[in-house]
MMTF fields as JSON, N, C-alpha, C and O atoms, coordinates in Angstrom:
{
  "mmtfVersion": "1.0.0",
  "mmtfProducer": "UNKNOWN",
  "numBonds": 403,
  "numAtoms": 404,
  "numGroups": 101,
  "numChains": 1,
  "numModels": 1,
  "chainsPerModel": [1],
  "groupsPerChain": [101],
  "chainIdList": ["A"],
  "bondAtomList": [4, 2, 8, 6, 12, 10, 16, 14, 20, 18, 24, 22, 28, 26, 32, 30, 36, 34, 40, 38, 44, 42, 48, 46, 52, 50, 56, 54, 60, 58, 64, 62, 68, 66, 72, 70, 76, 74, 80, 78, 84, 82, 88, 86, 92, 90, 96, 94, 100, 98, 104, 102, 108, 106, 112, 110, 116, 114, 120, 118, 124, 122, 128, 126, 132, 130, 136, 134, 140, 138, 144, 142, 148, 146, 152, 150, 156, 154, 160, 158, 164, 162, 168, 166, 172, 170, 176, 174, 180, 178, 184, 182, 188, 186, 192, 190, 196, 194, 200, 198, 204, 202, 208, 206, 212, 210, 216, 214, 220, 218, 224, 222, 228, 226, 232, 230, 236, 234, 240, 238, 244, 242, 248, 246, 252, 250, 256, 254, 260, 258, 264, 262, 268, 266, 272, 270, 276, 274, 280, 278, 284, 282, 288, 286, 292, 290, 296, 294, 300, 298, 304, 302, 308, 306, 312, 310, 316, 314, 320, 318, 324, 322, 328, 326, 332, 330, 336, 334, 340, 338, 344, 342, 348, 346, 352, 350, 356, 354, 360, 358, 364, 362, 368, 366, 372, 370, 376, 374, 380, 378, 384, 382, 388, 386, 392, 390, 396, 394, 400, 398],
  "bondOrderList": [1, 1, 1, 1, 1, 1, 1, 1, 1, 1, 1, 1, 1, 1, 1, 1, 1, 1, 1, 1, 1, 1, 1, 1, 1, 1, 1, 1, 1, 1, 1, 1, 1, 1, 1, 1, 1, 1, 1, 1, 1, 1, 1, 1, 1, 1, 1, 1, 1, 1, 1, 1, 1, 1, 1, 1, 1, 1, 1, 1, 1, 1, 1, 1, 1, 1, 1, 1, 1, 1, 1, 1, 1, 1, 1, 1, 1, 1, 1, 1, 1, 1, 1, 1, 1, 1, 1, 1, 1, 1, 1, 1, 1, 1, 1, 1, 1, 1, 1, 1],
  "groupList": [{"groupName": "MET", "atomNameList": ["N", "CA", "C", "O"], "elementList": ["N", "C", "C", "O"], "formalChargeList": [0, 0, 0, 0], "bondAtomList": [1, 0, 2, 1, 3, 2], "bondOrderList": [1, 1, 2], "singleLetterCode": "M", "chemCompType": "L-PEPTIDE LINKING"}, {"groupName": "LYS", "atomNameList": ["N", "CA", "C", "O"], "elementList": ["N", "C", "C", "O"], "formalChargeList": [0, 0, 0, 0], "bondAtomList": [1, 0, 2, 1, 3, 2], "bondOrderList": [1, 1, 2], "singleLetterCode": "K", "chemCompType": "L-PEPTIDE LINKING"}, {"groupName": "ASN", "atomNameList": ["N", "CA", "C", "O"], "elementList": ["N", "C", "C", "O"], "formalChargeList": [0, 0, 0, 0], "bondAtomList": [1, 0, 2, 1, 3, 2], "bondOrderList": [1, 1, 2], "singleLetterCode": "N", "chemCompType": "L-PEPTIDE LINKING"}, {"groupName": "ILE", "atomNameList": ["N", "CA", "C", "O"], "elementList": ["N", "C", "C", "O"], "formalChargeList": [0, 0, 0, 0], "bondAtomList": [1, 0, 2, 1, 3, 2], "bondOrderList": [1, 1, 2], "singleLetterCode": "I", "chemCompType": "L-PEPTIDE LINKING"}, {"groupName": "LEU", "atomNameList": ["N", "CA", "C", "O"], "elementList": ["N", "C", "C", "O"], "formalChargeList": [0, 0, 0, 0], "bondAtomList": [1, 0, 2, 1, 3, 2], "bondOrderList": [1, 1, 2], "singleLetterCode": "L", "chemCompType": "L-PEPTIDE LINKING"}, {"groupName": "CYS", "atomNameList": ["N", "CA", "C", "O"], "elementList": ["N", "C", "C", "O"], "formalChargeList": [0, 0, 0, 0], "bondAtomList": [1, 0, 2, 1, 3, 2], "bondOrderList": [1, 1, 2], "singleLetterCode": "C", "chemCompType": "L-PEPTIDE LINKING"}, {"groupName": "GLY", "atomNameList": ["N", "CA", "C", "O"], "elementList": ["N", "C", "C", "O"], "formalChargeList": [0, 0, 0, 0], "bondAtomList": [1, 0, 2, 1, 3, 2], "bondOrderList": [1, 1, 2], "singleLetterCode": "G", "chemCompType": "PEPTIDE LINKING"}, {"groupName": "SER", "atomNameList": ["N", "CA", "C", "O"], "elementList": ["N", "C", "C", "O"], "formalChargeList": [0, 0, 0, 0], "bondAtomList": [1, 0, 2, 1, 3, 2], "bondOrderList": [1, 1, 2], "singleLetterCode": "S", "chemCompType": "L-PEPTIDE LINKING"}, {"groupName": "ALA", "atomNameList": ["N", "CA", "C", "O"], "elementList": ["N", "C", "C", "O"], "formalChargeList": [0, 0, 0, 0], "bondAtomList": [1, 0, 2, 1, 3, 2], "bondOrderList": [1, 1, 2], "singleLetterCode": "A", "chemCompType": "L-PEPTIDE LINKING"}, {"groupName": "PHE", "atomNameList": ["N", "CA", "C", "O"], "elementList": ["N", "C", "C", "O"], "formalChargeList": [0, 0, 0, 0], "bondAtomList": [1, 0, 2, 1, 3, 2], "bondOrderList": [1, 1, 2], "singleLetterCode": "F", "chemCompType": "L-PEPTIDE LINKING"}, {"groupName": "ARG", "atomNameList": ["N", "CA", "C", "O"], "elementList": ["N", "C", "C", "O"], "formalChargeList": [0, 0, 0, 0], "bondAtomList": [1, 0, 2, 1, 3, 2], "bondOrderList": [1, 1, 2], "singleLetterCode": "R", "chemCompType": "L-PEPTIDE LINKING"}, {"groupName": "GLU", "atomNameList": ["N", "CA", "C", "O"], "elementList": ["N", "C", "C", "O"], "formalChargeList": [0, 0, 0, 0], "bondAtomList": [1, 0, 2, 1, 3, 2], "bondOrderList": [1, 1, 2], "singleLetterCode": "E", "chemCompType": "L-PEPTIDE LINKING"}, {"groupName": "THR", "atomNameList": ["N", "CA", "C", "O"], "elementList": ["N", "C", "C", "O"], "formalChargeList": [0, 0, 0, 0], "bondAtomList": [1, 0, 2, 1, 3, 2], "bondOrderList": [1, 1, 2], "singleLetterCode": "T", "chemCompType": "L-PEPTIDE LINKING"}, {"groupName": "VAL", "atomNameList": ["N", "CA", "C", "O"], "elementList": ["N", "C", "C", "O"], "formalChargeList": [0, 0, 0, 0], "bondAtomList": [1, 0, 2, 1, 3, 2], "bondOrderList": [1, 1, 2], "singleLetterCode": "V", "chemCompType": "L-PEPTIDE LINKING"}, {"groupName": "GLN", "atomNameList": ["N", "CA", "C", "O"], "elementList": ["N", "C", "C", "O"], "formalChargeList": [0, 0, 0, 0], "bondAtomList": [1, 0, 2, 1, 3, 2], "bondOrderList": [1, 1, 2], "singleLetterCode": "Q", "chemCompType": "L-PEPTIDE LINKING"}, {"groupName": "ASP", "atomNameList": ["N", "CA", "C", "O"], "elementList": ["N", "C", "C", "O"], "formalChargeList": [0, 0, 0, 0], "bondAtomList": [1, 0, 2, 1, 3, 2], "bondOrderList": [1, 1, 2], "singleLetterCode": "D", "chemCompType": "L-PEPTIDE LINKING"}, {"groupName": "TYR", "atomNameList": ["N", "CA", "C", "O"], "elementList": ["N", "C", "C", "O"], "formalChargeList": [0, 0, 0, 0], "bondAtomList": [1, 0, 2, 1, 3, 2], "bondOrderList": [1, 1, 2], "singleLetterCode": "Y", "chemCompType": "L-PEPTIDE LINKING"}, {"groupName": "PRO", "atomNameList": ["N", "CA", "C", "O"], "elementList": ["N", "C", "C", "O"], "formalChargeList": [0, 0, 0, 0], "bondAtomList": [1, 0, 2, 1, 3, 2], "bondOrderList": [1, 1, 2], "singleLetterCode": "P", "chemCompType": "L-PEPTIDE LINKING"}, {"groupName": "HIS", "atomNameList": ["N", "CA", "C", "O"], "elementList": ["N", "C", "C", "O"], "formalChargeList": [0, 0, 0, 0], "bondAtomList": [1, 0, 2, 1, 3, 2], "bondOrderList": [1, 1, 2], "singleLetterCode": "H", "chemCompType": "L-PEPTIDE LINKING"}],
  "groupTypeList": [0, 1, 2, 3, 4, 4, 3, 5, 6, 7, 6, 8, 7, 7, 6, 9, 0, 8, 8, 7, 3, 10, 1, 8, 8, 1, 1, 10, 6, 11, 12, 3, 7, 13, 1, 8, 8, 7, 11, 7, 14, 4, 15, 11, 10, 3, 2, 11, 3, 15, 16, 4, 4, 3, 6, 17, 18, 4, 7, 16, 0, 4, 15, 15, 4, 12, 11, 14, 13, 1, 15, 1, 18, 13, 1, 8, 8, 13, 3, 17, 14, 2, 3, 16, 6, 7, 4, 2, 6, 11, 1, 8, 4, 15, 4, 13, 4, 7, 4, 11, 15],
  "groupIdList": [1, 2, 3, 4, 5, 6, 7, 8, 9, 10, 11, 12, 13, 14, 15, 16, 17, 18, 19, 20, 21, 22, 23, 24, 25, 26, 27, 28, 29, 30, 31, 32, 33, 34, 35, 36, 37, 38, 39, 40, 41, 42, 43, 44, 45, 46, 47, 48, 49, 50, 51, 52, 53, 54, 55, 56, 57, 58, 59, 60, 61, 62, 63, 64, 65, 66, 67, 68, 69, 70, 71, 72, 73, 74, 75, 76, 77, 78, 79, 80, 81, 82, 83, 84, 85, 86, 87, 88, 89, 90, 91, 92, 93, 94, 95, 96, 97, 98, 99, 100, 101],
  "secStructList": [7, 7, 7, 3, 3, 3, 3, 7, 1, 1, 1, 2, 2, 2, 2, 2, 2, 2, 2, 2, 2, 2, 2, 2, 2, 2, 2, 2, 6, 7, 7, 7, 7, 3, 3, 7, 7, 7, 4, 4, 4, 6, 6, 6, 6, 6, 6, 1, 7, 1, 3, 3, 3, 3, 7, 4, 4, 4, 6, 6, 1, 2, 2, 2, 2, 2, 2, 2, 6, 6, 6, 6, 6, 7, 3, 3, 3, 3, 7, 7, 6, 6, 6, 4, 4, 4, 7, 7, 2, 2, 2, 2, 2, 2, 2, 2, 2, 2, 1, 7, 7],
  "xCoordList": [70.154, 71.563, 72.377, 72.497, 72.91, 73.586, 74.57, 75.003, 75.17, 76.401, 76.936, 76.682, 78.115, 78.997, 80.32, 80.898, 80.54, 82.374, 82.548, 81.857, 83.872, 84.748, 86.134, 87.181, 86.128, 86.955, 88.156, 88.125, 89.097, 90.343, 91.239, 90.592, 92.612, 93.558, 94.055, 94.343, 94.319, 95.27, 94.28, 94.281, 93.486, 92.664, 93.089, 92.19, 94.421, 95.221, 94.509, 94.221, 94.406, 93.407, 92.085, 91.477, 91.821, 90.216, 89.844, 88.87, 90.67, 90.748, 90.532, 89.49, 91.353, 91.138, 89.929, 89.375, 89.691, 88.488, 87.356, 86.708, 87.196, 85.936, 85.649, 84.593, 87.391, 87.396, 86.545, 85.715, 86.671, 86.158, 84.704, 83.977, 84.16, 82.764, 81.946, 80.774, 82.643, 82.544, 82.106, 81.14, 83.09, 83.23, 81.786, 81.0, 81.538, 80.398, 79.371, 78.453, 79.0, 77.633, 77.741, 76.624, 78.619, 78.392, 77.681, 76.664, 78.544, 78.311, 76.621, 75.859, 76.001, 74.649, 74.044, 72.842, 74.314, 73.86, 73.139, 72.09, 73.464, 73.653, 73.463, 74.285, 72.763, 73.937, 74.043, 73.222, 75.546, 76.266, 76.829, 76.813, 77.649, 78.728, 79.715, 79.174, 81.032, 81.575, 82.828, 83.505, 83.264, 83.931, 85.635, 85.305, 86.469, 87.489, 88.319, 89.179, 87.937, 89.241, 89.574, 89.207, 90.533, 90.883, 89.569, 88.458, 89.935, 89.274, 88.863, 87.738, 89.989, 89.652, 88.948, 88.748, 88.705, 87.862, 86.587, 85.861, 86.162, 84.313, 83.403, 82.294, 84.029, 83.285, 82.885, 81.878, 83.835, 83.976, 82.877, 82.437, 82.659, 82.071, 80.725, 79.813, 80.522, 79.372, 77.718, 76.99, 77.217, 76.442, 76.309, 75.266, 77.083, 77.099, 76.817, 76.966, 76.606, 76.843, 75.55, 74.999, 74.913, 73.991, 74.638, 74.049, 76.051, 76.332, 77.871, 78.7, 78.182, 79.806, 80.352, 79.736, 81.57, 81.922, 83.32, 83.745, 83.654, 84.936, 85.878, 85.446, 87.159, 88.347, 88.222, 87.945, 88.447, 88.2, 89.089, 88.719, 90.301, 91.217, 91.053, 91.706, 89.801, 88.933, 88.012, 87.483, 87.61, 86.196, 86.09, 85.049, 87.482, 87.33, 86.629, 86.175, 86.755, 86.155, 84.453, 83.892, 83.821, 82.31, 81.356, 80.333, 81.625, 80.662, 80.729, 79.862, 81.33, 81.567, 81.765, 81.605, 82.131, 81.429, 80.33, 79.834, 79.469, 78.095, 77.292, 76.328, 77.883, 77.284, 77.09, 76.097, 78.495, 78.542, 77.752, 77.124, 77.307, 76.543, 75.183, 74.455, 74.573, 73.323, 72.254, 71.091, 72.545, 71.516, 71.55, 70.896, 72.38, 72.576, 71.567, 71.034, 71.178, 70.735, 71.314, 70.923, 73.061, 73.749, 74.279, 75.182, 73.817, 74.097, 75.518, 76.09, 76.232, 77.539, 77.84, 76.849, 79.0, 79.177, 81.063, 81.734, 81.463, 82.583, 82.65, 82.06, 83.547, 83.875, 84.538, 85.341, 84.127, 85.166, 86.203, 86.12, 87.336, 88.508, 88.732, 89.701, 87.7, 88.164, 87.689, 88.002, 86.811, 86.08, 87.302, 88.174, 87.767, 88.562, 89.747, 89.818, 90.62, 91.906, 91.793, 92.874, 90.772, 90.997, 90.329, 90.254, 89.985, 89.451, 88.487, 88.644, 87.28, 85.825, 84.743, 83.97, 84.769, 83.742, 82.215, 81.329, 82.155, 80.807, 80.387, 79.456, 80.937, 80.711, 80.398, 79.409, 81.531, 80.984, 80.023, 79.315, 79.524, 78.162, 77.105, 76.17, 77.425, 76.173, 75.903, 74.943, 76.806, 76.793, 76.264, 75.315, 76.65, 76.012, 74.296, 73.42, 74.236, 72.616, 71.594, 70.363, 72.724, 72.07, 71.6, 70.457, 72.021, 72.369, 70.571, 70.14, 70.073, 69.292, 67.884, 67.904, 66.534, 65.509, 64.909, 63.823],
  "yCoordList": [89.565, 89.424, 88.828, 87.645, 90.145, 89.856, 88.907, 88.952, 88.146, 87.411, 87.31, 86.462, 88.432, 88.931, 87.634, 87.093, 87.389, 86.585, 88.086, 88.795, 88.02, 88.598, 88.22, 88.468, 87.763, 87.11, 88.103, 89.003, 87.284, 87.884, 87.233, 86.432, 87.126, 85.891, 85.434, 84.237, 86.209, 85.257, 85.331, 84.633, 86.732, 86.844, 87.977, 88.607, 88.484, 89.504, 90.948, 91.795, 90.895, 92.818, 92.998, 93.842, 91.732, 91.475, 91.74, 92.163, 91.427, 91.375, 92.784, 92.952, 94.113, 95.076, 95.797, 96.814, 95.221, 95.787, 95.231, 96.104, 94.071, 93.146, 94.599, 95.229, 94.98, 95.763, 96.843, 97.134, 97.52, 98.902, 98.839, 99.822, 97.449, 97.565, 97.069, 97.414, 96.165, 96.436, 97.878, 97.989, 98.641, 99.905, 100.663, 101.18, 100.674, 101.326, 100.626, 101.441, 99.65, 98.842, 99.262, 99.533, 99.357, 99.783, 101.174, 101.522, 101.754, 103.461, 103.221, 103.704, 102.562, 102.892, 101.969, 102.217, 100.539, 100.681, 99.267, 98.759, 98.951, 97.874, 96.184, 95.829, 95.491, 94.159, 93.167, 92.653, 93.071, 92.336, 91.623, 91.814, 90.396, 89.773, 89.958, 89.897, 90.154, 90.168, 89.285, 89.423, 88.259, 87.726, 87.849, 88.43, 87.606, 87.694, 86.49, 86.097, 85.933, 84.812, 84.643, 85.375, 83.272, 82.914, 82.609, 82.311, 82.756, 82.433, 80.722, 80.238, 80.172, 79.108, 78.098, 76.895, 79.485, 78.787, 79.01, 78.831, 79.364, 79.26, 78.701, 79.013, 77.206, 75.846, 75.484, 74.836, 76.007, 75.932, 76.626, 76.403, 77.451, 78.746, 78.991, 79.62, 78.592, 78.872, 78.997, 79.723, 78.196, 77.432, 78.766, 78.927, 79.356, 80.615, 81.754, 82.662, 82.058, 83.678, 83.519, 82.422, 84.899, 85.769, 86.406, 86.46, 87.086, 87.582, 87.622, 88.215, 87.161, 87.157, 88.659, 89.216, 89.258, 90.455, 89.538, 88.41, 90.12, 89.645, 90.862, 91.89, 90.695, 91.615, 91.848, 90.989, 93.018, 93.427, 92.754, 92.425, 92.412, 91.603, 90.521, 90.118, 89.706, 88.675, 88.637, 87.561, 90.033, 89.738, 89.034, 88.892, 88.472, 87.493, 86.02, 85.1, 86.236, 84.809, 84.826, 83.734, 85.835, 86.57, 85.776, 85.576, 85.161, 84.309, 83.062, 82.807, 82.499, 81.18, 81.074, 79.899, 81.979, 82.053, 82.172, 81.047, 83.024, 83.388, 82.138, 81.971, 81.303, 79.955, 79.308, 79.162, 78.966, 78.191, 78.475, 77.581, 80.021, 80.174, 80.331, 80.983, 79.792, 80.549, 79.692, 80.094, 78.603, 77.418, 77.474, 76.922, 78.191, 78.691, 79.74, 80.052, 80.414, 82.549, 82.967, 83.447, 82.852, 83.949, 84.786, 84.631, 85.685, 87.3, 87.507, 87.279, 87.828, 87.989, 89.369, 89.903, 90.262, 91.133, 91.509, 91.248, 91.873, 92.49, 93.8, 94.677, 94.043, 95.615, 95.979, 95.234, 97.3, 98.121, 98.887, 99.644, 98.583, 98.963, 100.008, 100.113, 101.362, 102.275, 102.559, 103.504, 101.538, 101.28, 100.701, 101.523, 99.567, 98.112, 99.089, 99.464, 99.614, 100.135, 101.274, 101.523, 102.126, 102.778, 102.798, 103.626, 101.816, 100.447, 101.112, 101.412, 101.442, 102.506, 101.584, 100.902, 101.638, 100.518, 100.979, 100.263, 102.609, 103.0, 102.464, 101.665, 102.825, 102.196, 101.117, 100.723, 100.268, 98.264, 97.932, 97.099, 98.596, 98.258, 98.993, 98.346, 100.137, 100.735, 99.252, 98.51, 99.086, 98.164, 96.727, 96.11, 96.318, 94.878, 95.038, 94.216, 96.311, 96.984, 97.066, 97.098, 97.096, 97.518, 96.143, 96.189, 95.075, 93.94, 92.985, 91.954, 93.508, 93.547, 93.191, 93.68, 92.348, 91.958, 93.317, 93.514],
  "zCoordList": [96.034, 95.977, 94.459, 94.138, 93.619, 92.654, 92.565, 93.717, 92.046, 91.826, 90.908, 90.053, 90.826, 89.778, 89.559, 90.501, 88.288, 88.091, 87.112, 86.38, 87.621, 86.708, 86.051, 86.65, 85.113, 84.454, 83.415, 82.576, 84.093, 83.244, 82.491, 81.816, 82.191, 81.834, 82.929, 82.905, 84.233, 84.89, 86.693, 87.707, 86.184, 87.457, 88.128, 88.685, 88.246, 88.749, 88.644, 89.49, 87.744, 87.08, 87.577, 88.235, 86.94, 87.568, 89.5, 90.123, 89.731, 91.198, 91.508, 92.142, 91.201, 91.306, 90.654, 91.071, 89.777, 89.046, 90.312, 90.889, 90.626, 91.147, 92.303, 92.36, 93.468, 94.49, 94.3, 95.161, 93.183, 92.901, 92.442, 92.59, 91.759, 91.793, 92.946, 93.094, 93.855, 94.833, 96.074, 96.828, 95.872, 96.563, 95.946, 96.739, 94.53, 94.329, 94.628, 94.722, 94.823, 94.773, 96.412, 96.853, 97.227, 98.739, 98.951, 99.55, 98.283, 97.947, 97.558, 98.395, 96.436, 96.152, 96.62, 96.527, 97.316, 98.894, 97.622, 98.018, 96.81, 96.134, 96.686, 97.531, 96.386, 97.182, 96.045, 95.286, 96.228, 95.051, 95.62, 96.836, 95.094, 95.605, 93.809, 92.705, 94.053, 93.186, 93.311, 94.33, 92.24, 92.697, 91.374, 90.34, 91.376, 90.018, 89.876, 90.665, 88.722, 88.585, 87.143, 86.223, 87.051, 85.927, 84.885, 85.325, 83.164, 82.406, 82.92, 83.041, 83.117, 83.069, 84.44, 84.604, 85.342, 86.411, 86.294, 87.272, 85.296, 85.191, 85.246, 85.678, 84.514, 84.74, 86.291, 86.579, 87.262, 88.55, 89.463, 90.591, 88.595, 89.654, 88.65, 89.187, 87.356, 86.854, 87.203, 86.526, 88.344, 89.109, 90.263, 90.897, 90.372, 91.548, 90.849, 91.667, 90.163, 89.228, 88.664, 88.57, 88.178, 87.365, 86.41, 85.331, 86.51, 85.837, 85.27, 85.96, 84.337, 83.727, 83.138, 82.229, 83.747, 83.674, 82.355, 82.607, 81.425, 80.741, 80.443, 79.92, 80.797, 80.639, 79.123, 78.286, 78.932, 77.387, 76.679, 75.552, 77.054, 76.478, 75.926, 74.964, 76.709, 76.601, 75.629, 75.347, 74.836, 74.052, 72.868, 72.226, 72.51, 71.348, 71.705, 71.026, 72.861, 73.651, 74.007, 74.105, 74.157, 74.344, 73.906, 74.56, 72.588, 71.844, 72.485, 73.321, 72.318, 73.169, 74.465, 74.798, 75.646, 76.653, 76.494, 76.561, 76.281, 75.84, 76.054, 76.801, 75.255, 74.419, 75.869, 76.582, 76.021, 78.139, 78.722, 79.288, 78.922, 80.361, 79.897, 80.646, 78.618, 78.578, 78.806, 78.775, 79.021, 79.921, 81.635, 82.52, 81.61, 83.489, 83.438, 84.502, 82.217, 82.582, 83.299, 84.363, 82.661, 82.662, 82.048, 81.226, 82.352, 81.595, 81.45, 82.516, 80.597, 79.752, 79.411, 78.911, 79.511, 79.102, 79.039, 80.038, 78.29, 78.121, 78.444, 77.813, 79.683, 80.356, 79.058, 78.497, 78.549, 77.795, 78.361, 79.328, 77.569, 78.05, 78.548, 79.3, 78.213, 79.155, 80.444, 81.168, 80.68, 82.316, 82.211, 82.494, 81.907, 82.896, 82.965, 84.136, 82.291, 82.064, 82.941, 83.475, 83.306, 84.557, 85.992, 86.9, 85.831, 86.998, 87.672, 88.855, 86.925, 86.922, 87.552, 86.88, 89.114, 89.496, 89.09, 88.621, 89.457, 89.082, 87.403, 87.308, 86.41, 85.226, 85.045, 84.427, 85.771, 85.389, 85.933, 85.367, 87.59, 88.249, 86.766, 86.295, 86.331, 85.365, 84.715, 84.924, 84.037, 82.698, 83.789, 83.304, 84.807, 85.23, 85.218, 84.95, 85.584, 86.45, 85.023, 85.037, 83.494, 82.345, 82.032, 81.578, 82.104, 81.926, 82.642, 82.125, 83.515, 84.002, 83.146, 82.016, 83.51, 82.854, 82.857, 82.311]
}
């Protein structure tokens, strides 16, 4: 089971993206959990996740967020704007899978 946290400013748009990723994963038979939250909720969820996906509008926070999760062995990535803006769950899932060891 891959546990993914998707963060954006308020958690609203990331909820739609998370649903799209869940749909893509189900179609492919991938076992994942995708939760959406605001950036301010990261601390309370950090121990539950394997992957951190960051909305493109928060890309400036990537270095700080990567530093914040590194001791937890969480892999972080920014979702490109073309994927996030179109709510492309398939491509976002590809991004997660590309982060695996």
